N, C-alpha and C positions, 0 to 999 in steps of 0.2 A: 504494500500500500504506500502510495506516494505521500511524503510528508507535506503538511500544509505549509504554504509560504508564510513567513513572518510579516504579515501585513496588518493594517489597522482593522479591516473587516474581519479577518480571521481571528485576531486577538479578541475582538468584541464578541464573536460567535463563541469562542472558547469560554469567555467569562460568563456569558448567558447560560451555556450548558452547565457550567460548574454551579452557578447559582440555583438553577432548576433542580439539579441533583441534591444539593445541600438542603433546599427548601423541602423537597420530597422526603428526605431522610428525617428532618426535624418534625414534619407532620406525622410521619410514621411512628416516631418515638413518642410524640404526644398522644396519639391514639392508643398506643400500647400501655402508656403509664397514667393516662387521665383518670381511669377508674381507681387505680391504686392510690394516687395522690388525693383524690376526693375522699376515699375511705380513711386515709391517714388524717386528713383535716377534720373529718367527722369524729374520729376517735380522740383527737387532741381536744376538740371542743367538749366532748362528753366528759373527758377527764377533768377539764377546767370547771365544768358545771359542778361535778361532785366534790371537787377539792375545796370549794367555797361554801358548801353546805355544812350544817352541824354534823360533827363526827365524821367528816369527809363523806357524808351521804351514805354511811353504812346502813344497809337494810332499806334504803329509800328507793322509791320509784317515781320517775317524772311522769305525772299523769296529765298535766296540762302544759302546753307550750303556746305562749301568746305573743304574737307579733304586734307591736304598737305602730301607730301612724307615723311616728318620728324615727322608725327604724331600730327600735330596741326589741330584744327578745327576752321574755320572762319564762323561766322554767320553774313550775310549782311542784314541790316535792312532798311526797306522802309516805308514811309507814303505815301499812294497812289503810285505814280510812282517815288517819290523823295527819293534818297538815303540819309539817315540821319546819318549813321555810321555803325560800325561793332564791334562785340564782338568776341574775340579770346580766345579759350581755349589753353593755351600755357604751356610750361614746361621747366625746366632746372635742371641739377644736382647740388644740393647745397652741403653744408658741410656734413650734416647728411644723405642725400638721395635726392630723386626726389622732386622738388617743382612743384605743379600744380596750375596754376593761370588763372583766367578769367579776361581779361582786355578789356576795351571798348574805342573806338575812335569815335570822331564825323566825319562828312564829310570832315573836314579840317585837320584830323590827330591829333587833340588835344585830350589828354588823359582825359576821362570823369571820370572813376572810375576803381577800380579793386577789386577782391576778391581772397584770397588765399583759394583754394579748399582743397588741401592736402599738407602736408610738413612733414619732419622728422628732422627739425632743433633743435638745442639745446635750451631747455626752458630757458628763461631769456636772451638769446643772439640772435641766429639766428631766433627764432620764432617771433621776433619783426617785421619781414617782413609783418605781418598781419596789422600793423598800422603805422609803421615808415614812410612809403612813401606816406601816405595819410593825414598826419597832416598838415593842411593848415596854421597853425600858425608858421610852420617852413619851410620857402620858400626854403632853401638850400637842404632839403631832400624830400620835397613833389613833386611828379611827376604829380599830378592832375593839369590840366590846361596848362601843357607844350605841345608844339608841337613836336610830335615824328618824328624822322628821321632815326631811326635805329642805332644811335650813342651814346646812353646814356652810361656813364661810371662812376665808383665810384671815389670819391675824399675823402681825409681825413677830410677836413673842408668844411663848408658851402661855396657855390660859387654862383655867380650871373649868371654863364653861363647856358644856357638852357640845354646843354648836360652833365654837371657835376652834380652828385647827391651825397650828403653826405652819406657815408656808416654808417651802424649801428655800434655803438661802440663795438669793439672787435669781430665783426662778418663780416669782409670784404668779406670773401669767400661767405657767404650766401647772402650778398648784391650784389656782382658781379653776382651771379647766377640769382638773381631776375631780375636785369637789363638786363641780357642776354635774359631772357624769354620775357621781354617787347620788346626788339629789334627784337627778332624772330617773335613776334606777328605782329609788324609793317611790317616786310618783307613778312609775310604770306598774309597780306591784299593787298599788292602791288606786289604779285608774278607775274613775267613775265613782269613787267614794266621796261623800260629802266633806267638803273642807280640804280636800287634797288637790292641789293644782300642780301642773307640770312646771318645772323650773328650767328656764332657758338661759343661755349665756348672755343674750342680749338684755333680758329683763334684769339680771343681776347687775350688769354694768350700768344700767340706767338708774339703779338705786344708789350708785356710788358717786362721790364727787369727782373722782378721776381714777383711772386704772393705775396700778403700780407699775414701775419700770424695772426691768431686769437689767441691772447695770453691771459694768465691768469691775466695779469696786468691790463686788462680793457682798453687797448689802441691798436690801429692797428699799427703794425710796419712793415716796409719794409725791405726786405732782402738787405744786403750790395751790392753795385755795383761791388765790387772786384770779380775777378774770383774765383771759388770754386774748391776744390779738386775733381777729378773724382772718381767715385766709382770703387771698385775692384783694379786691378793692373794697375792703371794709365789710365783707359779708362772711357769715358763718358757712362752713362747708356743708354740702349735701342738702338734706331736707331741713337743716337748721337755718336756712337763708333768712327766715323771718324772725330769728331770735337774737338779733344784735341789740345792744342797749343804746344805740344811737351814737356811740362813740367808737364804733368799729370793733366791739368786743362781744364775744359769745357769752350767753347767760345760761344758768341752770344746767340741765343734763346735756345741753349742746356743747358744754366745755369738753365733754368726753370725746365727741366726734372731732373736735379740733386737736385735742391732745393725743388721741389714739391713732395718729398717723403712723405708717410703717417706718418712717425715719426716726420716730421717737422711741419705740420699743426696741430695745437692743439687748440681746441675751448673749453674753460671751463667757468663755471660760476664764477663770481667774488666772 
């Protein structure tokens, strides 16, 4: 067989053939392994569910699996006909991206355990969500054993309050997102019950004067309470355009939208 000449058309033809063969091989491998991968993911999630239930779910059966409108999954566990608790696959938008967490409650809404399934937080800072909030030697930050009520909030220092949780040093945004996810999980377990409302990241931020900044200094700092200059030509950003005080400054909760610009929040390793 005559060797192909080293010309541009022949080289392009060779590259196309190589790409087709490689793509076909990858597709074949995917088809062969897709079912195995899916089963492994299912087994991993099942293990995470039972790991956060009372007594690691020993003797328990998941009788109800509920999908919520906001994408959470509630696994209600029973021993015989007795409800022992629930595991919730919950999520929240953190500093670096989405946090995905499995958290477990007993029948009295006490937090049993949690696992961070996925996250995109900063290594050495926000990624401490994996172990910061389950350290039983640090009562101010540990959420295990606390009775959930959908009102957990971050604080700068250790507190004896059931609802206040000490934030990860220099990672307040990541900490707040984690607690939002726990609050959402509690709301999902009690969805439809009177007096229980879903807690969203946006609603919590609107209740605050200003979001905390994750700074390179290794300390969580709060924005000043003074009014801040509006963006552009004396106007507040976004839907806050009508909330200036006449002197080109934002008022009320609209200060958050001014201060919460991507250039302001900065999370760096110490």
